C-alpha positions in Angstrom: 40.5 4.8 -25.6 37.5 2.1 -26.4 36.1 1.8 -23.0 35.8 5.4 -22.8 34.4 5.7 -26.8 32.0 3.4 -25.2 31.1 5.0 -22.7 30.5 7.7 -24.2 28.5 6.0 -26.3 26.2 4.3 -24.0 25.7 7.6 -22.2 24.1 9.0 -25.4 22.3 6.5 -25.8 20.8 7.2 -22.3 20.4 10.4 -23.0 18.6 9.6 -26.2 16.4 6.9 -24.8 15.4 9.4 -21.9 14.8 12.1 -24.0 12.6 9.7 -26.7 10.2 8.8 -23.2 9.7 12.3 -21.8 8.3 13.3 -25.2 6.3 10.1 -25.9 4.7 11.2 -21.8 4.6 14.2 -23.0 2.6 13.3 -26.0 0.1 10.8 -23.8 -0.3 13.4 -21.4 -1.4 15.7 -24.4 -4.0 12.6 -25.7 -5.5 12.9 -21.9 -6.2 16.3 -22.0 -7.7 16.7 -25.1 -9.8 13.5 -24.4 -11.0 15.4 -21.1 -11.6 18.2 -22.5 -13.9 16.4 -25.4 -15.9 14.5 -22.8 -16.5 17.4 -20.7 -17.6 19.5 -23.4 -19.8 17.0 -24.6 -21.4 16.5 -21.0 -21.5 20.6 -20.2 -25.2 20.7 -19.9 -25.2 17.9 -17.3 -24.3 19.3 -13.8 -22.7 17.2 -11.0 -21.2 17.1 -8.1 -18.1 18.8 -6.9 -15.1 17.3 -8.3 -11.6 17.0 -6.7 -8.7 18.5 -8.8 -7.0 15.0 -9.4 -9.3 12.2 -8.1 -12.3 13.1 -9.6 -15.0 12.3 -7.5 -13.4 8.8 -6.7 -12.8 10.4 -2.8 -16.4 10.7 -2.5 -17.6 7.1 -4.2 -14.5 4.9 -3.2 -14.4 6.2 1.1 -12.3 3.3 2.8 -14.0 0.9 5.3 -15.3 2.8 7.8 -17.0 5.6 5.1 -18.7 2.3 3.7 -19.9 1.7 7.0 -21.8 5.4 7.7 -23.1 6.2 4.5 -22.0 2.9 1.7 -20.7 4.2 -1.9 -23.8 2.7 -3.7 -26.2 4.7 -1.3 -24.2 7.5 -2.0 -24.7 7.4 -5.5 -28.7 6.8 -4.3 -28.3 10.2 -2.6 -27.1 12.2 -6.2 -29.3 11.2 -8.2 -31.9 12.4 -5.8 -29.8 15.9 -6.7 -29.2 15.8 -9.9 -32.7 14.1 -11.9 -32.2 11.8 -14.7 -28.3 11.9 -15.1 -25.2 14.0 -13.9 -21.1 13.6 -14.5 -18.7 11.2 -12.9 -15.1 11.7 -13.2 -13.2 8.3 -11.6 -9.6 11.1 -11.9 -9.3 13.5 -14.3 -9.3 12.1 -18.0 -12.1 9.3 -17.5 -15.9 11.0 -17.1 -18.5 9.2 -17.9 -22.7 10.5 -17.8 -24.2 8.5 -14.8 -27.5 7.6 -15.6 -30.5 6.3 -13.2 -33.5 7.5 -14.8 -35.8 4.6 -17.6 -36.4 7.6 -20.2 -32.4 7.8 -19.9 -31.9 4.0 -20.3 -34.2 3.3 -23.1 -32.4 6.3 -24.9 -29.0 4.2 -25.0 -29.6 0.6 -24.2 -32.2 0.1 -26.9 -30.1 0.6 -29.4 -27.1 -2.2 -28.7 -23.8 0.5 -28.7 -21.1 -1.4 -27.4 -19.6 -1.7 -23.7 -17.0 1.5 -22.6 -13.8 -0.2 -24.2 -11.7 2.1 -21.2 -13.4 -0.4 -18.5 -13.7 -3.5 -20.2 -10.4 -3.8 -21.9 -9.4 -4.9 -18.3 -11.8 -7.7 -18.2 -9.6 -9.3 -21.4 -6.2 -11.2 -19.1 -9.2 -13.1 -17.6 -12.3 -13.6 -19.6 -10.5 -13.2 -23.2 -12.8 -11.7 -26.3 -16.0 -13.4 -25.2 -19.1 -12.2 -26.0 -19.2 -9.5 -22.7 -16.6 -7.3 -23.8 -17.0 -8.0 -28.1 -18.7 -5.7 -30.4 -19.6 -5.2 -34.2 -19.8 -8.3 -36.2 -18.0 -10.6 -34.1 -20.9 -10.1 -31.1 -23.3 -10.6 -33.0 -21.6 -13.5 -34.6 -20.9 -14.9 -31.2 -24.4 -13.9 -29.7 -26.5 -15.9 -32.5 -24.5 -19.2 -32.3 -24.6 -19.0 -28.5 -28.4 -18.5 -28.1 -28.7 -21.9 -29.1 -27.1 -23.1 -25.9 -30.2 -21.3 -24.2 -33.1 -22.8 -25.8 -36.1 -25.0 -23.2 -34.8 -27.8 -24.8 -31.4 -27.1 -23.9 -32.1 -25.8 -20.2 -34.3 -28.4 -19.1 -32.6 -31.7 -17.7 -30.1 -28.4 -16.0 -33.0 -28.3 -13.9 -31.9 -32.1 -12.3 -28.5 -30.7 -11.7 -29.3 -27.3 -9.9 -31.1 -29.6 -7.7 -28.3 -31.9 -7.2 -25.6 -29.8 -6.3 -28.3 -28.2 -3.5 -28.7 -30.8 -2.1 -25.2 -31.7 -1.7 -24.5 -28.5 0.3 -27.9 -28.4 1.9 -27.9 -32.3 3.4 -24.2 -33.8 3.2 -22.6 -35.2 7.1 -19.7 -33.3 6.5 -19.1 -30.3 8.5 -18.7 -27.5 5.5 -22.6 -28.2 5.0 -25.2 -26.6 6.0 -26.7 -29.3 8.1 -23.9 -29.9 10.0 -23.4 -26.6 10.4 -27.3 -25.4 11.8 -26.7 -27.7 14.6 -24.0 -25.8 15.3 -26.8 -23.1 16.3 -24.3 -20.4 15.1 -24.4 -17.7 12.3 -22.5 -18.2 9.1 -21.2 -16.7 6.0 -23.4 -18.1 3.6 -22.0 -16.4 0.8 -18.6 -18.6 0.3 -21.1 -22.0 0.5 -23.0 -21.0 -2.2 -19.9 -19.9 -4.4 -18.8 -23.7 -4.4 -22.4 -24.3 -5.1 -22.6 -22.1 -8.1 -19.0 -23.3 -9.4 -20.3 -26.5 -9.2 -23.0 -26.7 -10.6 -21.3 -24.9 -13.8 -18.9 -27.5 -13.9 -21.4 -29.8 -15.0 -23.2 -27.5 -17.3 -19.8 -26.7 -18.8 -18.0 -29.4 -18.6 -20.2 -32.2 -17.3 -18.5 -32.6 -14.5 -18.1 -31.4 -10.9 -17.3 -32.2 -7.9 -19.4 -32.2 -4.8 -16.7 -31.4 -2.3 -15.2 -28.2 -1.7 -11.4 -29.4 -2.9 -8.7 -27.1 -2.2 -8.7 -26.2 -5.8 -12.2 -24.9 -5.6 -11.1 -23.0 -2.6 -8.2 -21.5 -4.4 -10.6 -20.7 -7.4 -12.9 -18.9 -5.0 -10.0 -16.6 -3.7 -8.9 -15.8 -7.0 -12.3 -15.0 -8.5 -12.4 -12.8 -5.0 -9.4 -11.3 -5.6 -10.5 -10.4 -9.4 -13.1 -8.8 -8.8 -11.6 -6.8 -5.8 -8.8 -6.0 -8.0 -10.7 -4.4 -11.1 -13.0 -3.1 -9.2 -10.0 -1.1 -7.5 -8.4 -1.0 -11.2 -11.8 1.3 -12.5 -11.6 3.6 -9.7 -8.0 4.1 -9.9 -6.9 6.6 -12.5 -3.3 6.0 -11.9 -3.7 2.2 -12.8 -5.7 3.0 -16.0 -2.4 2.5 -17.9 -1.2 -1.1 -19.1 2.2 -0.3 -18.4 1.7 0.8 -15.2 -0.5 -1.1 -14.1 1.5 -4.2 -14.9 4.5 -2.9 -12.5 2.3 -2.3 -9.7 1.9 -5.3 -6.7 -1.7 -4.7 -7.5 -0.8 -5.9 -11.4 0.9 -8.7 -10.7 -1.4 -10.2 -8.2 -4.2 -10.0 -10.8 -1.9 -11.9 -13.3 -1.4 -14.6 -10.7 -4.6 -14.7 -9.9 -6.1 -14.8 -14.0 -3.6 -17.9 -13.8 -5.5 -19.3 -11.1 -9.0 -19.0 -12.7 -7.4 -20.3 -16.1 -6.1 -23.5 -14.2 -9.8 -24.1 -13.1 -11.7 -23.9 -16.4 -10.6 -27.8 -17.1 -12.1 -30.0 -14.7 -10.0 -33.1 -12.6 -10.8 -36.6 -13.5 -10.0 -39.7 -12.0 -7.3 -41.8 -14.3 -9.0 -44.2 -16.6 -12.3 -42.2 -16.4 -14.4 -42.2 -19.5 -14.5 -38.3 -20.8 -16.2 -37.4 -24.2 -16.1 -40.7 -24.8 -12.5 -41.4 -24.7 -10.3 -42.9 -21.8 -8.5 -40.5 -19.8 -5.1 -41.0 -19.1 -4.2 -38.4 -17.3 -6.0 -37.2 -14.2 -6.0 -33.3 -14.8 -6.5 -31.9 -18.1 -6.3 -27.7 -18.9 -9.2 -26.1 -20.8 -7.5 -27.0 -24.3 -7.2 -30.3 -23.0 -10.4 -30.9 -22.4 -11.6 -29.0 -25.8 -9.5 -31.6 -27.7 -10.4 -34.4 -26.3 -13.8 -33.3 -26.6 -13.6 -32.6 -30.3 -11.9 -35.5 -31.1 -14.9 -37.9 -29.4 -17.6 -34.9 -31.8 -15.4 -35.8 -35.2 -15.5 -39.6 -34.1 -19.4 -38.8 -35.2 -20.4 -40.3 -32.1 -23.8 -37.4 -31.8 -26.1 -40.5 -30.7 -24.4 -40.7 -27.4 -24.1 -37.5 -27.0 -27.9 -37.5 -27.2 -28.1 -40.4 -25.0 -27.0 -38.1 -22.5 -29.3 -37.3 -19.4 -28.0 -33.5 -20.9 -25.9 -32.0 -23.6 -23.3 -29.9 -21.8 -22.2 -26.0 -22.7 -19.1 -27.1 -24.2 -21.0 -29.9 -26.3 -23.0 -27.0 -27.6 -20.1 -24.2 -28.8 -18.3 -27.0 -30.3 -21.3 -27.6 -32.7 -22.7 -24.6 -33.5 -21.6 -23.0 -36.7 -23.1 -19.8 -38.6 -24.3 -19.9 -42.4 -20.9 -20.3 -44.4 -20.1 -23.4 -41.9 -17.8 -21.0 -40.0 -17.2 -22.6 -36.3 -15.7 -21.1 -32.9 -12.1 -21.3 -33.1 -10.6 -22.6 -29.9 -9.1 -18.6 -28.9 -13.3 -18.1 -29.1 -14.4 -21.5 -27.6 -11.9 -20.2 -24.4 -12.7 -17.0 -23.6 -16.5 -18.0 -24.1 -16.3 -20.7 -21.6 -14.3 -18.2 -19.5 -16.6 -15.6 -19.7 -19.8 -18.1 -18.8 -17.8 -19.1 -15.4 -17.9 -15.6 -14.6 -20.8 -14.5 -15.6 -23.0 -17.6 -14.1 -20.9 -18.3 -10.9 -20.3 -14.4 -9.1 -23.5 -12.7 -10.2 -25.7 -15.8 -9.3 -24.0 -16.3 -5.8 -24.8 -12.5 -5.1 -28.5 -13.2 -5.7 -29.2 -16.1 -4.2 -26.7 -15.2 -1.0 -29.1 -11.4 -1.1 -32.0 -13.2 -1.7 -31.4 -15.9 1.7 -31.0 -12.4 3.7 -33.9 -10.5 2.6 -36.1 -14.1 3.7 -34.5 -13.4 6.7 -35.2 -9.7 7.2 -38.8 -10.5 6.0 -40.1 -14.3 7.7 -44.1 -13.4 6.5 -42.5 -13.7 2.9 -40.2 -16.3 3.5 -43.2 -18.6 5.0 -45.2 -17.9 2.3 -42.9 -18.7 -0.2 -42.3 -21.7 1.8 -45.7 -22.8 1.6 -45.7 -22.0 -2.2 -43.3 -24.7 -3.0 -45.0 -27.0 -0.8 -48.1 -26.6 -2.7 -47.0 -27.0 -6.2 -44.4 -30.2 -5.0 -48.0 -32.2 -3.8 -46.9 -35.6 -3.6 -43.6 -35.2 -5.8 -40.1 -36.1 -4.6 -38.1 -33.7 -6.6 -38.8 -30.6 -8.5 -39.7 -30.7 -12.6 -38.9 -27.8 -14.9 -43.2 -27.7 -15.3 -42.6 -26.7 -11.5 -40.4 -23.3 -11.7 -43.6 -22.1 -13.4 -45.6 -22.2 -10.8 -43.6 -20.7 -8.5 -45.0 -17.1 -8.9 -44.2 -15.6 -5.0 -41.3 -16.8 -5.2 -40.5 -15.6 -8.2 -42.0 -12.2 -7.6 -39.4 -12.3 -3.8 -36.5 -12.9 -6.5 -37.1 -9.8 -8.6 -37.6 -7.4 -5.2 -34.3 -8.9 -4.6 -32.8 -7.8 -7.6 -35.1 -4.5 -7.5 -32.6 -3.7 -3.7 -29.5 -5.7 -4.6 -28.8 -5.7 -8.5 -26.5 -8.2 -8.6 -24.5 -6.1 -11.0 -24.8 -2.7 -9.8 -23.3 -0.5 -12.4 -22.3 -0.8 -16.6 -20.5 0.5 -19.2 -21.2 1.8 -22.5 -19.7 3.9 -25.7 -21.9 5.8 -27.8 -21.1 4.9 -31.3 -23.6 7.9 -32.3 -25.2 10.9 -31.0 -27.8 10.7 -28.7 -31.0 12.8 -27.3 -32.7 12.3 -24.4 -36.1 12.8 -23.4 -35.7 16.1 -21.7 -33.6 17.8 -25.2 -30.3 17.4 -23.7 -28.1 14.9 -26.2 -24.4 13.4 -26.2 -22.4 13.2 -28.9 -20.7 9.6 -30.6 -17.6 8.7 -28.3 -19.2 9.9 -24.8 -18.9 7.6 -22.1 -22.3 6.2 -20.6 -21.9 4.6 -17.0 -25.9 3.0 -16.0 -26.1 2.8 -12.1 -28.6 -0.2 -12.1 -28.2 0.2 -8.2 -29.7 3.6 -8.1 -32.5 3.5 -11.1 -34.1 0.6 -8.7 -34.4 2.8 -6.5 -35.4 5.9 -8.1 -38.5 7.4 -5.9 -39.9 8.5 -8.9 -40.2 5.0 -10.2 -40.9 3.2 -6.8 -42.9 4.4 -4.4 -41.0 3.5 -1.0 -37.8 2.3 -2.7 -36.2 1.5 0.4 -39.2 -1.2 1.3 -39.1 -5.0 0.5 -42.2 -5.1 -1.5 -42.5 -8.4 -4.2 -46.1 -6.7 -5.0 -44.2 -4.5 -7.1 -43.7 -7.5 -9.7 -47.6 -8.8 -10.0 -48.8 -9.0 -13.3 -50.7 -5.7 -13.0 -48.1 -3.8 -11.6 -45.7 -4.8 -13.7 -47.7 -4.0 -16.7 -47.7 0.3 -16.0 -44.5 0.2 -15.1 -41.3 1.9 -17.8 -40.0 -1.5 -18.8 -36.6 0.1 -18.6 -37.0 1.2 -15.0 -36.4 -2.5 -13.7 -33.1 -3.9 -15.5 -30.7 -6.7 -13.2 -30.1 -8.5 -16.7 -29.3 -5.3 -18.7 -31.7 -4.9 -21.6 -31.9 -3.9 -24.8 -29.7 -6.2 -27.8 -27.2 -6.6 -25.7 -29.1 -7.7 -22.3 -27.7 -11.3 -21.0 -28.4 -13.9 -22.6 -28.1 -16.2 -19.9 -30.9 -14.6 -17.8 -33.1 -17.6 -17.9 -30.3 -20.2 -16.7 -29.7 -18.1 -14.0 -33.2 -17.5 -12.8 -34.1 -21.7 -13.0 -31.0 -21.8 -11.0 -32.4 -19.1 -8.4 -35.2 -20.7 -8.4 -34.5 -24.3 -7.9 -32.0 -23.9 -5.2 -33.7 -20.9 -3.1 -36.6 -23.7 -3.2 -34.9 -25.9 -1.7 -33.2 -23.9 0.8 -36.4 -23.1 1.8 -38.0 -26.3 2.2 -35.1 -27.7 5.0 -34.2 -24.2 7.0 -35.7 -21.1 8.1 -33.1 -18.7 8.0 -32.8 -15.6 10.3 -31.0 -12.9 10.4 -27.7 -12.2 12.9 -28.3 -8.5 13.7 -24.9 -8.2 15.2 -23.3 -8.6 11.8 -25.5 -6.6 9.7 -24.1 -6.8 5.8 -22.5 -4.0 4.5 -23.0 -3.5 0.6 -19.7 -3.2 -1.4 -19.6 -3.0 -5.2 -16.9 -5.5 -6.6 -18.1 -5.9 -10.1 -20.3 -7.8 -8.4 -22.7 -6.6 -5.5 -21.0 -8.9 -2.0 -20.7 -7.8 1.4 -17.1 -6.7 3.0 -18.3 -8.4 6.1 -20.2 -11.7 4.3 -23.7 -12.6 4.7 -24.1 -14.0 8.3 -27.4 -15.8 8.6 -28.8 -18.5 11.4 -30.4 -21.5 10.0 -32.9 -23.9 12.0 -33.7 -27.3 10.6 -37.3 -27.7 9.2 -37.6 -31.4 10.4 -38.1 -34.6 7.8 -41.7 -32.9 6.9 -40.1 -30.3 4.7 -37.6 -32.5 2.7 -40.0 -34.1 0.5 -38.1 -32.0 -2.4 -34.4 -32.6 -0.8 -35.5 -36.2 -1.5 -33.9 -38.2 -5.0 -35.8 -39.8 -7.3 
């Protein structure tokens, strides 16, 4: 009798649970439909490309490999920009709709205000980078932005020039088989993206923790694979409406793969040190430090009041600065905030810079006349010096123009998203209410023919002082713009100048026309098949800037 009653009870419980799940699913569907109607009504005055009944525009902008070879999803956006001036609707599935903008006046109307990032997209980043400056909003974002600004002053950035140069030399001149000196001797083209990724990672480890490793370890290779997986999986999640729900996503193979990649990326936050080495003025008794342990030991060192020892170091690393900053009320960043900002800096300062430098060298290979002019400028700046100095960076006029033109054609972050905190009115009289979602397509903005004559032509003179002064201030946004622009843009530009200058001094770059890169958006601008270049050593007469003091 008891088993029968128990069976009946379990059966009833199952029915109740099934009914509850159905009700919750129905309510969720109602919420999605109401929000879709609200977003669609807000964008009524903005026509756009035809939408699929289920996928929206996803099938148009997220095609497979063969489709990307034909037109490319990024160039598809450019064609739509020609068809629909100023802006158009962009639907990622049936329930997530953005106003996709690519006009300077439209960009100014939104990005001059400091509206928050679109949580529908950037909440996906939180398991990876935490709630750092990239995803924060409101008073806490303002507090973090103000505290972190001290880490990017010129007096902090100056010593990093030597860090950039040391890491570049390790990539270019070491005799190991995976270094460019040896690869160039083979006479074969190779993909420069991965090597450049290791170099920028090494730089970040030195600048964040004060410790890097010039040799590409298994741990570093795992980190690179994890970052590539994370950026790919995040882009796929943004563009796949079935993955927008957290509960569903974590049950899928993609969701589990994302969490595994997050763990690998998090394990790399803490650098590895030899046993017994003095780190943060304390002896390390174990060989591998996790991020929490690094923060604890560095905090202990600072509490020992050894500020003078910190000042005597060649440079203050990012972690030292984060541990020392406090607001007007004496409040410092919590350990969770510290970890989030370190992870944010690792993401924002690694893959984006890798993309920018790699595409720059590709442009130099395609346009040898500009490559030669940049090389000549760097040689003249060096003169009798053995290495680059802080003061030299401001003299690299033509190199800087070439970097900016590369950013125009190949922006490291081609697309960013915001959510309006209040209504906005645009220059043509149309408007959007608060809560609307905005997609700024930087790639399409930078190829807007109404702003950039012959936009597909590589022309560094677009960034001469005369031409820049006559252009709309929101026509060029590789580091975003307005109050929420990239806090580390000066760091990134300095790093790019040093590394690219040393690369051009040591090698001539020639494209591999049998392997042209296929542009693809994975949060940052990558190549689906790598960026393959031939390298020709230029001889000892060109190596002056590669020598150490």
